[in-house]
C-alpha positions, -999 to +999 in steps of 0.1 A: +019+123+714-002+102+691-006+066+682-009+071+644+022+082+625+018+092+589+047+103+567+033+132+547+061+133+521+088+157+512+105+180+537+080+205+552+049+184+542+042+176+579+042+213+588+019+222+559-004+193+569-005+208+604-014+242+590-042+227+569-054+210+601-054+243+620-073+261+592-099+233+592-103+235+630-106+272+629-135+270+605-151+241+624-150+259+658-164+291+643-192+270+627-200+254+660-200+287+679-223+302+653-247+272+656-247+274+694-254+311+693-282+307+668-298+279+689-295+302+720-313+330+702-340+305+691-345+294+727-335+258+721-324+234+747-287+235+738-278+201+750-307+185+731-297+205+700-261+192+702-274+156+708-295+159+678-272+175+653-241+156+664-256+123+651-261+137+616-242+153+588-229+181+612-212+154+634-176+163+643-151+162+671-154+200+674-192+199+677-192+171+702-164+184+724-160+221+720-198+227+714-205+211+747-178+231+764-193+263+749-228+254+763-214+246+797-191+276+799-160+254+802-132+275+786-104+254+801-078+251+773-075+219+753-055+243+730-048+279+740-061+307+719-026+324+720-010+293+705-038+289+679-032+325+668+004+317+663-005+287+641-031+306+622-007+335+615+019+311+601-008+296+579-019+330+567+016+339+558+022+307+539-011+313+521+000+348+512+033+333+499+012+311+476-011+340+466-041+322+481-073+338+493-083+320+525-113+340+538-122+316+566-087+316+579-085+354+576-118+359+595-112+334+622-077+347+629-092+382+632-118+369+657-092+350+678-070+381+679-100+401+692-103+375+720-066+379+728-070+417+730-098+411+755-073+392+777-085+357+767-054+343+752-050+317+779-085+303+773-094+274+751-103+279+714-140+272+723-141+307+740-148+319+705-185+317+715-179+349+735-176+369+704-209+355+691-226+365+724-214+401+722-235+428+706-233+429+677-234+391+677-202+387+657-177+409+639-183+391+606-196+414+579-232+406+571-242+403+534-279+396+528 
């Protein structure tokens, strides 16, 4: 599956590392979708915007890959929404067991579940951009 193998430690540490990874990805994809939607609303050339910000502090795999897929409308799954929901739900339950408040995880899981209810569970995680394109733009509570 991969070329790099890292022993994370005691029993279960690998699974918890995967959960931490999925939480980080969820937040990163949501950030990319939000940035793309903002750029769309500002009338920017989306490819140029991605080219520009992907070489600075915002650079990430999610921005460079899923951001470009969002812009082009490519929702083919690199990772299925339905499987991402499963991972995020496990992460949420483990967080609850540890009495952690994980607001990014909570909100992104809610958003992906909304996509699944719309029949989009077999799309890639980058389809999150669809929620940002709906009116209202996103189900995230606004506090200004």
